[in-house]
C-alpha positions as CSV (number, residue, x, y, z in Angstrom):
1,X,0.0,0.0,0.0
2,X,1.4,3.4,-1.0
3,X,-0.1,6.9,-0.8
4,X,0.9,9.6,-3.3
5,X,0.0,13.2,-2.6
6,X,0.3,15.4,-5.7
7,X,1.1,18.9,-4.4
8,X,3.5,19.7,-1.5
9,X,1.8,23.0,-0.6
10,X,0.1,23.6,2.7
11,X,-2.9,21.3,1.9
12,X,-0.7,18.4,0.8
13,X,1.8,18.7,3.7
14,X,-1.1,19.0,6.2
15,X,-2.6,15.8,4.8
16,X,0.8,14.1,5.1
17,X,1.2,15.5,8.6
18,X,-2.0,13.9,9.9
19,X,-1.7,10.7,7.8
20,X,1.8,10.1,9.2
21,X,0.9,10.3,12.9
22,X,-1.3,8.3,15.3
23,X,-4.1,7.3,15.2
24,X,-3.3,6.8,11.5
25,X,-2.1,3.3,10.6
26,X,-0.4,4.4,7.4
27,X,3.4,4.0,7.6
28,X,5.1,7.3,6.9
29,X,7.6,5.6,4.6
30,X,4.7,4.7,2.3
31,X,3.7,8.3,1.8
32,X,5.0,10.3,-1.1
33,X,4.7,14.0,-1.7
34,X,5.1,15.1,-5.4
35,X,5.9,18.7,-6.1
36,X,6.3,20.1,-9.7
37,X,7.9,23.4,-8.8
38,X,11.6,23.7,-8.1
39,X,10.7,26.2,-5.4
40,X,8.8,25.0,-2.4
41,X,5.6,26.9,-1.4
42,X,5.9,29.2,-4.5
43,X,2.2,30.1,-4.8
44,X,-0.5,30.6,-2.2
45,X,1.1,28.4,0.5
46,X,4.0,30.9,0.7
47,X,2.4,34.1,-0.5
48,X,-1.0,34.2,1.2
49,X,-2.0,36.4,4.1
50,X,-2.1,33.7,6.8
51,X,-5.3,35.0,8.4
52,X,-7.2,32.4,10.3
53,X,-10.9,32.5,11.2
54,X,-13.1,30.1,13.1
55,X,-16.6,31.1,12.2
56,X,-16.5,33.2,9.1
57,X,-17.8,30.4,6.8
58,X,-21.0,29.5,5.0
59,X,-22.9,26.5,6.3
60,X,-21.2,23.8,4.1
61,X,-17.7,24.9,5.3
62,X,-18.6,25.9,8.9
63,X,-17.7,22.6,10.5
64,X,-14.4,22.3,8.7
65,X,-13.6,25.9,9.5
66,X,-14.1,25.4,13.2
67,X,-12.1,22.2,13.3
68,X,-9.2,23.7,11.4
69,X,-9.0,26.8,13.6
70,X,-8.9,24.7,16.7
71,X,-6.2,22.5,15.1
72,X,-4.1,25.6,14.3
73,X,-4.3,26.7,17.9
74,X,-3.5,23.2,19.2
75,X,-0.5,22.8,16.8
76,X,0.9,26.2,17.9
77,X,0.5,25.4,21.6
78,X,2.2,22.0,21.2
79,X,5.1,23.2,19.0
80,X,5.9,26.8,20.0
81,X,4.1,28.1,17.0
82,X,4.3,31.7,18.3
83,X,8.0,31.6,17.8
84,X,8.3,29.2,14.9
85,X,5.7,30.5,12.5
86,X,4.3,33.7,14.2
87,X,1.0,32.2,15.4
88,X,-0.8,35.0,17.2
89,X,-4.3,36.2,18.2
90,X,-5.7,38.8,15.8
91,X,-8.4,41.4,15.9
92,X,-10.5,41.8,12.7
93,X,-11.6,45.3,11.7
94,X,-13.6,46.8,8.8
95,X,-12.7,50.3,7.6
96,X,-15.3,51.8,5.3
97,X,-14.3,54.9,3.4
98,X,-17.4,57.1,2.8
99,X,-16.2,57.7,-0.8
100,X,-15.8,54.0,-1.4
101,X,-18.1,51.1,-2.2
102,X,-17.8,47.5,-1.2
103,X,-19.2,44.8,-3.4
104,X,-20.8,41.5,-2.5
105,X,-18.1,39.0,-3.5
106,X,-14.4,40.0,-3.2
107,X,-13.4,37.0,-5.3
108,X,-15.4,38.2,-8.3
109,X,-15.3,42.0,-7.9
110,X,-12.0,42.5,-6.1
111,X,-13.8,43.2,-2.8
112,X,-13.2,42.2,0.7
113,X,-13.6,38.8,2.4
114,X,-14.8,40.8,5.5
115,X,-18.2,40.6,3.9
116,X,-18.3,36.9,4.9
117,X,-18.2,38.0,8.6
118,X,-21.6,39.6,8.4
119,X,-23.0,37.3,11.1
120,X,-20.9,39.0,13.7
121,X,-22.0,41.9,15.8
122,X,-20.3,45.1,14.8
123,X,-19.3,47.5,17.6
124,X,-17.4,50.8,17.5
125,X,-13.6,50.5,17.8
126,X,-10.4,52.4,17.3
127,X,-8.4,49.7,15.5
128,X,-4.7,49.3,15.4
129,X,-2.4,52.3,16.2
130,X,-0.6,51.9,12.8
131,X,-3.8,52.5,10.8
132,X,-4.5,56.0,9.4
133,X,-8.2,56.8,8.9
134,X,-9.6,59.4,6.6
135,X,-12.0,62.0,7.8
136,X,-15.5,60.5,7.7
137,X,-14.2,56.9,7.5
138,X,-16.0,54.4,9.7
139,X,-14.1,51.6,11.6
140,X,-15.9,48.6,13.0
141,X,-14.6,45.7,15.1
142,X,-15.5,42.5,13.4
143,X,-13.9,40.1,15.8
144,X,-11.9,40.7,19.0
145,X,-12.4,37.4,20.8
146,X,-10.6,34.1,20.2
147,X,-12.1,33.4,16.8
148,X,-9.4,35.0,14.6
149,X,-5.6,34.5,14.5
150,X,-2.6,35.2,12.3
151,X,0.3,33.1,11.1
152,X,3.2,33.4,8.6
153,X,2.1,30.7,6.1
154,X,5.5,30.2,4.6
155,X,7.1,29.4,8.0
156,X,4.1,27.2,8.9
157,X,4.4,25.3,5.6
158,X,8.1,24.7,6.2
159,X,7.4,23.4,9.7
160,X,4.8,20.9,8.4
161,X,7.1,19.7,5.6
162,X,10.2,19.3,7.8
163,X,8.1,17.4,10.3
164,X,6.7,14.9,7.9
165,X,10.2,14.4,6.3
166,X,11.6,13.7,9.7
167,X,9.0,10.9,10.1
168,X,10.0,9.2,6.9
169,X,7.7,10.7,4.3
170,X,9.3,11.0,0.9
171,X,9.5,14.3,-1.2
172,X,9.9,14.1,-5.0
173,X,10.7,17.5,-6.4
174,X,10.7,18.9,-9.0
175,X,8.6,16.4,-10.9
176,X,5.0,16.0,-12.1
177,X,2.8,13.0,-12.7
178,X,2.1,12.0,-16.3
179,X,0.2,8.7,-16.0
180,X,-1.2,6.1,-13.7
181,X,-1.4,2.3,-14.0
182,X,-4.0,-0.1,-12.7
183,X,-4.2,-3.8,-11.8
184,X,-6.3,-6.2,-13.8
185,X,-9.1,-5.6,-11.3
186,X,-9.0,-1.9,-11.9
187,X,-7.3,-0.8,-8.7
188,X,-4.5,1.8,-8.7
189,X,-1.0,0.3,-8.8
190,X,1.5,2.9,-9.8
191,X,2.1,6.4,-10.9
192,X,4.7,7.7,-13.4
193,X,6.6,10.9,-12.8
194,X,8.7,13.1,-15.0
195,X,11.3,15.6,-13.9
196,X,10.4,19.3,-14.4
197,X,13.8,20.9,-14.7
198,X,13.9,24.4,-16.2
199,X,14.1,24.5,-20.0
200,X,17.6,26.0,-19.6
201,X,18.8,23.0,-17.7
202,X,21.4,20.9,-19.5
203,X,19.9,17.7,-18.2
204,X,17.2,15.8,-20.0
205,X,13.9,15.0,-18.3
206,X,13.9,11.7,-16.5
207,X,11.0,9.5,-15.6
208,X,10.4,7.3,-12.6
209,X,7.6,5.1,-11.3
210,X,6.2,5.0,-7.7
211,X,3.8,2.4,-6.2
212,X,0.4,4.1,-5.7
213,X,-2.7,2.6,-4.3
214,X,-4.1,5.8,-2.9
215,X,-3.9,9.1,-4.8
216,X,-4.6,12.5,-3.3
217,X,-4.7,15.5,-5.6
218,X,-3.8,18.6,-3.6
219,X,-2.2,20.8,-6.3
220,X,-4.1,24.0,-5.6
221,X,-5.0,25.9,-8.7
222,X,-3.3,23.2,-10.8
223,X,-5.5,20.4,-9.5
224,X,-7.9,20.3,-12.4
225,X,-4.9,20.1,-14.8
226,X,-3.4,17.2,-12.9
227,X,-6.7,15.4,-12.8
228,X,-7.2,15.8,-16.5
229,X,-3.7,14.6,-17.2
230,X,-4.1,11.4,-15.2
231,X,-7.7,10.7,-16.1
232,X,-8.1,12.0,-19.7
233,X,-11.2,10.0,-20.4
234,X,-13.0,10.9,-17.1
235,X,-16.3,12.7,-17.5
236,X,-15.6,14.6,-14.3
237,X,-14.5,18.3,-14.5
238,X,-13.4,19.7,-11.2
239,X,-15.2,23.0,-10.5
240,X,-12.0,24.9,-9.6
241,X,-10.6,27.9,-11.4
242,X,-7.4,29.9,-10.7
243,X,-7.5,33.5,-9.5
244,X,-4.3,35.6,-9.4
245,X,-3.8,37.9,-6.5
246,X,-1.1,40.5,-5.9
247,X,0.5,41.2,-2.5
248,X,3.2,43.2,-0.8
249,X,4.9,42.5,2.5
250,X,6.0,45.8,4.0
251,X,7.4,47.3,7.1
252,X,6.3,50.5,8.7
253,X,7.8,52.5,11.6
254,X,4.2,52.7,13.0
255,X,4.1,48.9,13.6
256,X,6.4,47.4,16.2
257,X,5.2,44.1,17.6
258,X,5.4,43.4,21.3
259,X,8.7,42.0,22.6
260,X,8.8,38.1,22.9
261,X,8.3,38.2,26.7
262,X,5.0,40.1,26.3
263,X,1.7,38.5,25.3
264,X,2.2,38.9,21.5
265,X,-1.0,37.1,20.8
266,X,-3.0,40.3,21.3
267,X,-0.9,42.4,19.0
268,X,-2.0,41.6,15.5
269,X,-4.8,43.1,13.5
270,X,-6.6,42.4,10.2
271,X,-8.0,45.4,8.4
272,X,-10.5,45.2,5.6
273,X,-10.7,48.5,3.8
274,X,-11.8,50.2,0.6
275,X,-9.9,52.1,-2.1
276,X,-12.5,54.0,-4.2
277,X,-9.8,55.5,-6.4
278,X,-8.6,52.1,-7.7
279,X,-11.8,50.1,-7.3
280,X,-10.6,47.4,-4.9
281,X,-10.7,46.5,-1.2
282,X,-7.3,46.4,0.4
283,X,-6.7,43.8,3.1
284,X,-3.9,44.5,5.6
285,X,-2.6,42.0,8.2
286,X,0.0,42.8,10.8
287,X,2.3,39.9,11.7
288,X,4.1,39.1,15.0
289,X,7.4,39.4,13.2
290,X,6.9,43.1,12.4
291,X,5.7,42.8,8.8
292,X,2.4,44.0,7.4
293,X,0.9,42.1,4.5
294,X,-1.3,43.9,2.0
295,X,-3.4,42.3,-0.7
296,X,-6.9,42.4,-2.1
297,X,-6.0,43.3,-5.7
298,X,-7.0,40.3,-7.8
299,X,-6.8,39.7,-11.6
300,X,-8.8,36.9,-13.2
301,X,-7.2,37.7,-16.5
302,X,-3.7,36.5,-15.5
303,X,-3.2,33.0,-17.0
304,X,-2.1,30.2,-14.7
305,X,1.6,29.5,-15.2
306,X,2.9,26.0,-16.0
307,X,4.3,25.6,-12.5
308,X,4.2,27.6,-9.3
309,X,6.8,30.2,-9.1
310,X,6.6,31.3,-12.7
311,X,4.7,34.4,-13.9
312,X,6.0,36.8,-11.3
313,X,7.8,39.2,-13.7
314,X,6.1,42.5,-14.6
315,X,3.0,43.6,-12.6
316,X,4.5,47.0,-11.9
317,X,1.2,48.8,-12.0
318,X,-0.4,46.4,-9.5
319,X,2.5,46.8,-7.1
320,X,2.3,50.6,-7.5
321,X,-1.4,50.5,-6.6
322,X,-0.8,48.3,-3.6
323,X,2.1,50.4,-2.4
324,X,0.0,53.5,-2.7
325,X,-2.8,52.0,-0.7
326,X,-0.3,50.8,2.0
327,X,1.3,54.3,2.3
328,X,-2.2,55.9,2.5
329,X,-3.5,53.5,5.2
330,X,-0.2,53.4,7.1
331,X,0.3,57.1,7.1
332,X,3.6,57.4,5.4
333,X,6.4,55.6,3.4
334,X,6.8,51.9,3.8
335,X,9.7,49.5,3.2
336,X,8.8,46.8,0.7
337,X,10.1,43.5,2.0
338,X,8.6,41.2,-0.7
339,X,6.5,41.5,-3.8
340,X,4.2,38.6,-4.7
341,X,1.6,37.2,-7.0
342,X,0.0,33.9,-6.4
343,X,-2.9,31.9,-7.9
344,X,-5.6,30.7,-5.5
345,X,-7.8,27.7,-6.4
346,X,-11.4,29.0,-6.3
347,X,-14.0,26.3,-6.0
348,X,-17.3,27.2,-7.7
349,X,-19.3,26.0,-4.7
350,X,-16.5,26.1,-2.2
351,X,-13.6,23.7,-1.4
352,X,-13.7,20.2,-3.0
353,X,-12.8,17.7,-0.3
354,X,-13.7,14.1,-1.0
355,X,-13.3,11.0,-3.1
356,X,-13.6,11.1,-6.9
357,X,-13.2,8.5,-9.7
358,X,-15.4,6.1,-7.8
359,X,-14.9,3.4,-10.3
360,X,-11.3,3.0,-9.2
361,X,-11.1,0.1,-6.8
362,X,-8.9,-0.2,-3.7
363,X,-7.5,2.9,-2.1
364,X,-9.0,5.3,-4.7
365,X,-8.6,8.9,-5.7
366,X,-9.2,11.9,-3.5
367,X,-9.2,15.7,-4.1
368,X,-8.4,18.4,-1.6
369,X,-8.5,21.8,-3.3
370,X,-10.5,24.8,-4.2
371,X,-10.2,26.7,-0.9
372,X,-10.1,30.1,-2.4
373,X,-8.8,32.8,0.0
374,X,-9.2,30.4,3.0
375,X,-6.5,27.8,2.1
376,X,-4.3,28.6,5.1
377,X,-7.2,28.8,7.5
378,X,-8.7,25.5,6.3
379,X,-5.5,23.6,5.7
380,X,-5.1,21.6,8.9
381,X,-8.7,20.7,9.1
382,X,-8.6,19.6,5.5
383,X,-5.5,17.5,6.0
384,X,-7.0,15.8,9.1
385,X,-10.3,15.0,7.4
386,X,-8.7,13.7,4.2
387,X,-6.4,11.4,6.3
388,X,-9.5,10.1,8.1
389,X,-11.4,9.5,4.8
390,X,-8.5,7.7,3.2
391,X,-8.2,5.3,6.1
392,X,-12.0,4.8,6.4
393,X,-12.2,6.3,9.8
394,X,-14.9,8.6,11.1
395,X,-14.3,12.2,10.1
396,X,-13.8,15.1,12.6
397,X,-15.9,17.6,10.6
398,X,-19.0,17.5,8.5
399,X,-17.8,17.9,4.9
400,X,-20.7,16.1,3.1
401,X,-21.5,19.3,1.1
402,X,-17.9,19.7,-0.2
403,X,-17.8,17.0,-2.8
404,X,-17.9,17.4,-6.6
């Protein structure tokens, strides 16, 4: 028995994490992570905001959202997450500019995910000290209890990967799957990989074959392409589309996180704002390490690159707009630490978490993708639930509405 997880981003590594520890019965040495990009966590797993919420989700996702938030807290408490990946409590705020207009769906109209928190009571608040408010702007506190938090997703992803590798899980990188084989009875038996070295590489692509009885597709925005490659005659079309999002990681003299010996969990804020001049809704997240992440500028026209990490060149106008928004909201010049663009996998009806290709006997084929802007928040819960599904155990969250 061998399990192959295609995609070594935060969903794939979370699945490997829970599949390789008790009460799982899967030997870690039988788990294989396959990553096509030569750069680890080169898309949303490394370039997302890292904002966590417990109860900001629609009904089909609510149970998974609560489970995942609790797992994030547990993982941080057990592994010094505050120091290792900046886990901290966060306060959510909504800043409405009187000259701006917020749409109904940030994914489709470049507006804010704060609209999904509409079930919370809004109360007056002052917000973070680093935020500059325009005259007439209105600031509301969305959440200030223990239902939102903040992490550095890149550092969290590296922690998950290093942990599973230390247990004996295998990483195959950079390579991509090109075909699968079955037994005479129709069960999965193996998967063939080819190396994905850059075109300029002097080495020719090589192929290799891994045993594979259980296949988990967790390739983010690339998941439908992987599925189509491995199952070219399947009538199933995964309802997942890519959405490019620009971001900046900046530093401001107005944001200095509490020293390590203080309660840093109370120091972070999430601000969901509007920018009427440029027609989008900036999202700002302060992190315990001293950085502030700004995003919210999406572009559905940008094509999905062949592998994660490509397609970053250019985008000067988007970065100029984000920097301008950052300096306006932070009240002065900022130092740009990192520029980014990543492609989020947007499920048409939410995340796709469950078994597909039912005609395949034995271990079968599973999909864990389509989490949109909530991939980091839902990652641990998704990994745990998928590991339970694969082994036929009872699941820790209700995900019956998240199939295809």
